[in-house]
C-alpha positions, -999 to +999 in steps of 0.1 A: +129-545-429+099-521-424+098-494-397+073-492-369+035-493-374+020-460-384-011-447-367-030-433-395-053-412-374-024-394-356-007-389-390-039-373-404-042-351-373-006-339-375-011-331-413-043-311-406-026-291-376+003-283-400-021-271-426-040-250-401-008-235-388+003-226-422-032-210-430-029-191-397+005-178-406-008-166-441-039-148-424-016-131-399+005-119-428-026-107-447-045-092-419-017-075-399-015-074-362-030-093-334-056-080-312-033-074-282-008-056-303-035-035-319-049-026-284-011-018-273-006+006-303-041+023-298-034+029-260+000+043-269-013+066-293-042+077-271-016+085-243+005+105-267-025+124-280-035+131-243-001+143-234+000+166-264-035+181-256-024+186-221+007+207-231-014+227-256-014+265-249-048+282-250-042+315-271-078+326-273-102+325-302-078+342-328-047+352-311-021+380-320-011+363-353-045+367-367-042+404-366-009+403-384-020+381-414-056+395-415-063+420-445-072+453-435-109+461-429-124+486-453-133+511-425-096+512-414-074+538-429-037+535-425 
């Protein structure tokens, strides 16, 4: 005995949807993260960068280390 009748239009649509889902999965693997995840990652990085810049100490133009590591100037006699 045969099973129920098959609606060919619905079967075709199901097949096409499955192909599109498979292609979307492949594209996601190839092209990386979603737009929302990328925006979240960029926002997190920007917050971390801002926190780091906010904690930075201002040591002036050269700082004391520049005098120690600099070669002696020609007019200076030691």
